[in-house]
C-alpha positions in Angstrom: -4.8 237.8 -1.2 -4.0 236.2 2.4 -6.7 233.3 3.3 -7.8 232.6 7.4 -10.0 230.8 9.5 -11.0 232.0 12.2 -12.2 229.6 14.8 -14.3 231.1 18.2 -14.5 229.3 21.5 -17.1 228.2 22.8 -20.5 230.1 21.4 -23.9 228.2 20.3 -22.8 225.6 22.9 -25.8 225.5 24.8 -28.0 228.8 25.3 -25.2 231.0 25.7 -23.0 232.9 24.1 -25.0 232.4 20.9 -23.8 233.7 17.5 -25.9 232.9 14.9 -23.5 232.8 11.3 -25.2 234.9 9.3 -24.4 237.8 12.1 -21.0 236.6 11.9 -20.1 236.8 8.4 -22.0 240.3 8.8 -19.4 241.0 11.3 -16.5 240.1 9.4 -17.4 241.9 6.0 -17.8 244.9 8.3 -14.7 244.2 9.3 -13.7 244.6 5.7 -12.7 241.2 4.8 -13.9 239.0 2.2 -14.4 235.7 0.7 -16.0 235.5 3.7 -17.8 231.9 4.7 -18.7 229.9 7.8 -18.9 226.0 8.4 -21.7 224.6 10.2 -23.1 226.6 13.1 -19.9 226.2 15.8 -17.5 229.9 14.9 -16.2 228.7 12.2 -15.3 231.1 9.3 -12.9 231.3 6.3 -12.3 234.9 4.9 -9.6 237.2 2.9 -7.9 240.1 4.2 -5.5 242.3 2.5 -2.6 242.5 4.8 -2.5 241.5 8.6 -1.1 238.9 10.5 -3.0 236.3 12.2 -3.1 236.9 16.5 -4.1 241.1 14.6 -7.5 239.5 13.1 -7.9 237.4 16.3 -7.8 240.4 18.4 -9.6 242.7 15.9 -12.6 239.9 15.4 -12.9 239.5 19.3 -13.2 243.4 19.8 -15.8 243.5 17.7 -17.6 240.6 18.9 -17.5 242.1 22.2 -18.4 245.3 20.9 -21.0 244.8 18.4 -22.5 241.5 20.0 -21.9 242.2 23.7 -20.3 239.1 24.1 -16.8 238.5 25.1 -15.7 235.4 23.1 -11.4 233.9 22.9 -10.6 234.2 18.8 -8.4 231.6 17.2 -6.6 232.5 13.8 -4.5 230.4 11.3 -3.5 231.6 8.2 -4.4 228.9 5.3 -0.5 228.2 5.3 -0.4 227.2 9.2 -3.5 225.3 9.1 -2.2 223.2 6.0 1.0 222.6 8.4 -1.4 221.9 11.4 -2.7 219.2 9.3 0.2 217.5 8.0 2.2 217.3 10.9 -0.4 215.5 12.9 1.7 213.2 14.2 -1.6 210.9 15.3 -2.5 209.8 11.5 -5.5 208.0 11.7 -8.0 206.5 9.2 -10.9 208.9 8.1 -13.7 207.1 9.9 -11.8 208.1 12.8 -11.5 211.9 11.8 -14.2 212.7 14.1 -12.5 211.1 17.2 -9.8 212.8 16.6 -9.5 217.0 18.3 -7.0 219.2 17.3 -6.5 221.5 20.0 -5.6 225.3 18.4 -4.2 228.1 20.5 -3.4 231.9 18.9 0.3 231.8 21.5 2.3 228.9 21.1 3.2 229.7 25.5 -0.7 228.8 26.1 0.2 225.0 24.9 1.9 224.7 28.1 -1.5 224.2 30.1 -2.5 221.3 27.7 0.7 219.2 28.2 -1.1 218.4 31.5 -3.4 216.5 29.1 -1.0 213.9 28.8 -1.0 212.5 32.1 -5.0 211.5 31.7 -4.7 209.9 28.2 -5.7 205.9 28.4 -4.5 203.8 26.0 -5.6 203.7 23.1 -6.0 206.8 23.2 -3.0 209.3 22.2 -1.9 212.3 22.4 1.0 214.8 20.6 1.8 218.4 21.3 2.6 219.9 18.4 4.0 224.1 17.3 0.8 225.4 16.9 -1.7 223.0 18.3 -2.0 219.8 20.9 -4.2 216.8 19.2 -6.5 214.0 20.6 -7.3 210.8 19.1 -10.1 209.0 21.5 -10.3 206.2 20.1 -13.1 205.0 22.1 -14.9 208.0 21.5 -14.2 212.0 23.1 -17.3 211.6 25.7 -15.6 208.6 26.9 -12.2 210.6 27.1 -11.1 212.0 30.7 -8.3 214.0 28.2 -10.8 215.2 25.9 -12.8 216.8 29.1 -9.4 218.8 30.0 -9.0 219.8 26.6 -12.6 221.0 26.3 -12.3 222.6 29.8 -10.2 223.9 32.1 -6.5 222.5 30.5 -8.0 223.8 27.7 -9.4 227.5 28.5 -7.0 228.9 26.2 -7.4 227.0 23.6 -10.7 226.3 20.6 -10.9 222.3 19.9 -12.2 220.8 16.4 -12.2 217.7 15.3 -10.0 216.8 12.7 -13.2 216.1 10.3 -13.8 219.6 10.7 -10.2 221.2 10.7 -10.3 219.6 7.4 -13.9 220.4 6.0 -12.0 224.3 6.8 -8.6 223.7 4.9 -11.1 223.0 2.0 -13.3 225.7 2.2 -10.5 227.8 2.4 -9.3 226.8 -0.8 -12.6 227.8 -2.3 -12.9 230.9 -1.4 -11.5 233.7 -3.6 
């Protein structure tokens, strides 16, 4: 059965848009997904589905969150294969110690990467930035909080994206392999 990763944007950051991970797991299970597991408390879930495209699952999950939890939450879903490709195609190779400073901005529709391209003008060396076929990558050598490009990626320029650091992305890939 195909495996997927669901990435929710902007939940459990501050006091707004709170979703306990137990509620997210129950919601996904209620939608008929199996092997549901969550990672951390920031809206990362993995699941199996009998059929369906990533975008279909994203819409279904977002609609269920709106209906059942009364929250408008953008959701990006990637298949296990897409996630593996995103990791392997990362052009900003970094040591494992740098994974927390390497942001991966996920979008559901590749057309949404256009807004993220504007971040390039904010990158200050030794920062590095690249746009792939489905995601954008930003290595914040001096730290995420010190980077104007990261602030833009996590804010207005990245409004159609949800970002995770590479350490989390690698953990999600391991969790995907562990389910089912």
